[in-house]
C-alpha positions as CSV (number, residue, x, y, z in Angstrom):
1,M,19.9,15.0,73.2
2,K,18.0,11.7,73.3
3,M,19.7,9.2,71.0
4,P,17.5,7.3,68.5
5,T,17.3,3.6,68.9
6,Q,16.2,2.8,65.3
7,L,16.4,4.3,61.9
8,P,13.9,7.1,61.2
9,D,10.8,5.9,59.3
10,A,11.3,8.6,56.7
11,L,14.8,7.4,55.9
12,V,13.7,3.7,55.7
13,N,10.8,4.6,53.3
14,R,13.1,6.7,51.1
15,L,15.8,4.0,50.9
16,R,13.1,1.5,49.8
17,A,11.8,3.9,47.1
18,Q,15.3,4.8,46.0
19,F,17.0,1.4,45.8
20,G,14.1,-1.1,45.6
21,L,15.0,-4.6,46.8
22,E,18.6,-3.5,47.3
23,A,17.4,-1.5,50.3
24,N,17.0,-4.8,52.2
25,G,20.8,-5.3,52.1
26,I,21.4,-1.7,53.1
27,L,19.2,-1.9,56.1
28,K,20.7,-5.3,57.1
29,A,24.2,-3.7,56.8
30,F,23.3,-1.0,59.3
31,K,22.8,-3.7,62.0
32,V,26.2,-5.4,61.6
33,K,29.5,-4.3,63.2
34,R,31.9,-3.8,60.3
35,P,35.5,-5.1,60.5
36,M,38.3,-2.6,61.0
37,T,40.4,-2.0,57.9
38,L,43.7,-0.4,57.2
39,R,45.8,1.0,54.3
40,V,49.5,0.2,54.0
41,N,51.5,3.4,53.7
42,T,53.7,2.9,50.7
43,L,55.7,6.0,51.5
44,K,57.3,4.0,54.4
45,T,56.9,0.3,53.7
46,T,55.3,-2.4,51.6
47,D,52.4,-4.8,51.9
48,R,54.8,-7.7,52.4
49,D,56.7,-6.0,55.2
50,V,53.4,-5.1,57.0
51,M,52.2,-8.7,56.6
52,D,55.4,-10.0,58.0
53,V,55.2,-7.8,61.1
54,A,51.6,-8.6,61.6
55,R,52.3,-12.4,61.4
56,R,55.1,-12.2,63.9
57,G,52.7,-10.3,66.3
58,G,49.8,-12.6,65.8
59,I,47.7,-10.0,64.0
60,Q,45.5,-11.6,61.4
61,L,45.1,-9.6,58.2
62,E,42.9,-10.4,55.2
63,R,43.5,-8.6,51.9
64,V,40.5,-6.5,50.6
65,M,40.2,-7.7,47.0
66,G,40.3,-5.0,44.4
67,V,41.6,-2.2,46.6
68,P,45.4,-1.7,46.5
69,H,47.2,-1.9,49.9
70,A,43.9,-2.5,51.9
71,F,43.5,-5.1,54.6
72,A,40.8,-6.1,57.1
73,V,42.0,-6.8,60.6
74,K,40.4,-9.9,62.1
75,N,41.6,-10.2,65.7
76,R,42.5,-6.8,67.1
77,S,40.5,-3.9,68.4
78,E,41.0,-0.3,67.1
79,K,42.6,0.7,70.4
80,E,45.0,-2.2,70.3
81,L,46.1,-1.5,66.7
82,L,46.4,2.3,67.3
83,A,49.0,1.5,70.0
84,H,50.9,-0.9,67.8
85,T,54.1,0.3,66.1
86,L,52.5,-0.3,62.7
87,C,50.3,2.7,63.4
88,T,52.6,4.8,65.6
89,D,55.4,4.5,63.1
90,G,53.1,5.4,60.2
91,W,53.4,2.0,58.4
92,V,49.6,1.7,58.2
93,Y,46.7,4.0,58.5
94,L,43.3,2.9,59.9
95,Q,40.8,3.8,57.2
96,G,37.5,2.5,56.0
97,V,37.6,0.7,52.7
98,A,34.9,3.0,51.1
99,S,37.1,6.0,52.1
100,M,39.9,4.7,49.9
101,I,37.8,4.7,46.8
102,P,37.7,8.5,45.9
103,P,41.5,8.9,45.6
104,L,41.6,5.8,43.4
105,V,38.9,7.2,41.2
106,A,40.9,10.5,41.1
107,D,43.9,8.4,39.8
108,V,46.4,11.1,40.9
109,R,49.9,10.8,39.6
110,S,53.4,12.0,40.4
111,G,54.1,15.5,39.3
112,Q,50.4,16.6,39.2
113,A,48.9,19.6,40.9
114,V,46.1,18.3,43.2
115,L,43.7,20.0,45.5
116,D,42.0,18.3,48.5
117,L,39.2,20.6,49.2
118,C,38.0,19.2,52.5
119,A,41.0,17.4,53.8
120,A,40.8,16.7,57.5
121,P,41.6,14.4,59.2
122,G,43.9,13.4,56.3
123,S,42.8,9.9,55.3
124,K,42.5,10.7,51.6
125,T,45.2,13.3,51.6
126,S,47.8,10.9,52.9
127,Q,46.6,8.2,50.5
128,M,47.0,10.6,47.5
129,A,50.5,11.7,48.7
130,A,51.5,8.0,48.7
131,M,50.0,7.5,45.2
132,M,52.0,10.5,44.0
133,Q,55.1,9.2,45.6
134,N,55.5,12.4,47.5
135,T,56.2,14.4,44.4
136,G,54.2,17.2,42.7
137,C,51.9,19.6,44.4
138,L,49.2,18.5,46.8
139,V,47.3,21.2,48.7
140,A,45.1,20.3,51.6
141,V,42.5,22.7,52.8
142,E,40.7,22.8,56.2
143,K,39.0,25.7,58.0
144,D,38.6,24.3,61.5
145,E,41.7,24.8,63.7
146,V,41.2,21.5,65.7
147,R,40.6,19.5,62.6
148,L,43.6,21.2,60.9
149,Q,45.8,20.0,63.7
150,K,44.6,16.4,63.2
151,L,45.3,16.7,59.5
152,Q,48.8,18.0,60.2
153,N,49.5,15.2,62.6
154,T,48.2,12.5,60.2
155,L,50.5,13.9,57.5
156,R,53.5,14.0,59.8
157,V,53.1,10.4,61.0
158,Q,52.5,9.2,57.5
159,G,55.5,11.0,56.1
160,A,53.5,12.9,53.5
161,S,56.0,15.8,53.4
162,M,55.0,17.1,50.0
163,V,51.6,18.3,51.2
164,S,50.9,22.0,51.7
165,V,48.3,22.6,54.4
166,V,46.2,25.7,54.1
167,R,43.7,26.9,56.7
168,A,40.8,28.4,54.7
169,D,37.1,28.2,54.1
170,A,37.1,26.1,50.8
171,S,33.6,27.3,50.0
172,L,35.0,30.8,49.4
173,P,36.7,31.5,46.1
174,M,40.5,31.5,46.2
175,H,41.4,33.7,43.2
176,E,45.1,32.6,43.2
177,W,43.9,29.0,42.5
178,D,41.8,29.8,39.4
179,G,42.6,27.1,36.8
180,V,45.6,25.8,38.7
181,F,44.9,22.1,39.5
182,D,44.9,19.0,37.4
183,V,42.7,17.2,39.9
184,V,40.4,18.5,42.6
185,L,39.0,16.1,45.2
186,A,35.8,17.3,46.8
187,D,35.0,14.8,49.5
188,V,32.4,17.0,51.0
189,P,30.7,17.2,54.5
190,C,27.4,15.3,54.2
191,S,24.6,13.7,56.2
192,A,26.6,10.4,56.5
193,E,23.8,8.0,55.9
194,G,26.3,5.4,54.5
195,R,28.0,5.2,57.9
196,M,25.0,4.6,60.0
197,D,25.4,1.8,62.6
198,L,22.5,0.8,64.8
199,S,25.0,-0.2,67.6
200,D,26.3,3.4,67.6
201,K,23.3,5.6,68.2
202,R,25.4,8.7,67.6
203,S,25.6,7.8,63.9
204,M,21.8,8.5,63.6
205,A,21.5,11.3,66.1
206,F,21.6,14.3,63.7
207,W,19.8,12.8,60.7
208,S,16.9,14.9,59.4
209,Q,15.7,16.2,56.0
210,K,16.6,19.7,57.3
211,N,20.2,18.5,57.8
212,I,20.3,17.1,54.3
213,I,19.1,20.4,52.8
214,A,21.7,22.3,54.9
215,H,24.5,20.1,53.7
216,A,23.4,20.4,50.1
217,K,23.7,24.2,50.3
218,T,27.3,23.9,51.6
219,Q,28.1,21.3,48.9
220,R,27.0,23.7,46.1
221,R,29.3,26.4,47.4
222,L,32.2,23.9,47.7
223,L,31.6,22.7,44.1
224,R,31.7,26.2,42.8
225,S,35.1,26.6,44.3
226,A,36.3,23.2,43.0
227,V,35.2,24.0,39.5
228,R,36.9,27.3,39.5
229,A,40.2,25.8,40.8
230,L,40.3,23.2,38.1
231,K,42.4,23.4,34.9
232,P,40.7,22.9,31.5
233,G,41.1,19.2,30.8
234,G,41.4,18.5,34.6
235,H,39.2,16.2,36.7
236,L,36.9,16.9,39.6
237,V,36.1,13.9,41.9
238,Y,33.1,14.4,44.1
239,S,32.3,12.0,46.9
240,T,30.1,11.7,49.9
241,C,29.5,9.0,52.5
242,T,25.7,9.5,52.3
243,L,22.9,7.9,50.3
244,A,20.7,11.0,50.1
245,P,20.1,11.8,46.4
246,E,19.9,15.6,47.2
247,E,23.6,15.4,48.1
248,N,24.6,13.0,45.3
249,E,22.9,12.6,41.8
250,F,20.8,15.7,42.3
251,M,23.9,17.6,43.2
252,M,25.7,16.3,40.1
253,A,22.7,17.2,37.9
254,W,22.9,20.7,39.4
255,V,26.6,21.2,38.8
256,L,26.4,19.8,35.2
257,S,23.6,22.2,34.4
258,E,25.3,25.1,36.1
259,F,28.6,24.6,34.3
260,A,28.1,23.5,30.7
261,F,31.8,22.9,30.3
262,L,31.7,20.0,32.7
263,K,31.2,16.4,31.5
264,A,30.5,13.3,33.7
265,E,32.8,10.4,33.0
266,P,32.1,6.7,33.3
267,L,33.6,5.1,36.3
268,T,35.2,1.8,37.1
269,V,35.1,1.3,40.9
270,P,37.8,-1.1,42.2
271,L,35.9,-2.4,45.2
272,Q,34.1,-5.7,44.7
273,A,30.8,-4.6,46.1
274,Q,27.1,-4.0,45.3
275,H,26.9,-0.9,43.1
276,A,24.0,1.3,42.1
277,A,24.9,3.3,39.0
278,R,23.4,6.7,38.2
279,P,24.0,8.8,35.0
280,S,26.5,11.0,36.8
281,G,28.1,8.7,39.4
282,I,28.0,5.4,41.4
283,Y,26.7,4.4,44.8
284,I,28.7,1.8,46.6
285,L,26.1,0.3,48.8
286,P,26.9,-0.3,52.5
287,T,27.5,-4.0,53.5
288,S,28.6,-5.9,56.5
289,R,32.2,-5.2,55.4
290,H,32.3,-1.6,54.4
291,E,30.4,1.7,54.6
292,G,28.3,3.3,51.8
293,L,29.7,5.9,49.4
294,F,28.7,8.0,46.3
295,V,31.4,9.0,43.9
296,A,31.4,10.9,40.6
297,R,34.2,12.0,38.2
298,L,33.7,15.1,36.1
299,K,36.0,16.5,33.4
300,K,36.4,20.2,32.7
301,L,36.4,20.6,29.0
302,A,39.1,22.7,27.4
303,I,36.6,25.1,25.8
304,E,34.4,26.9,28.3
């Protein structure tokens, strides 16, 4: 496949129509290499201890304001950091800042029953396990065998021992999970527009309107499963790393019309960033420091 060298005109035109003047910042962000970021694994260590180890090793860290346990790495490559004991011992996990937001919106707690519907490679799963202090029930679902192995390895290194990994197609109903979970995180496969990087032509290679429509069909099936697994009174957090409205606010409009017992809740997003609010969720717009994201939080009312 011939790799594109610039953003498709159809995408640029839509972003300008969708976000107005804010599209200029989005397009600029696609041209800049973003800094590597990490999350401190509180199951094994503390921010202070990681900062001490980094300082002794000459690694420059900068705290990401508003996001707990998040740091930008200023003077190491990804390859160098992955080989460092901070990573190999599971003290930190390399993770984009935007990726850390959905678990924070989910606000999972110790003792809850939580379902991670599309879990591999385990970034958000291990983050939620740390938030839950390795207590409660956290089920992580992945259907692909290779990705499932990556998920299991992430959880092993991170010490997330309370997670139950299930190989299954999450878009198919699991009757034994009906009404079981306090929180369901549906961080669904998407067209990944928020992660586009003009220096990495692979990030644009598969973009098309047809691909967006295909993802939206999968997302609807996953949402049906997510709603079914949720307890009355529980919360569904839906997130993507795309900017396509068909996969975001249009998807939320569909699920809210399909299931009258769901209610969109207002959000407070911890990341200090440019936001674009919609009635059912929030876009975190991509910048030179982090990728783009859409996130929504829905409550399943007690009376269906």
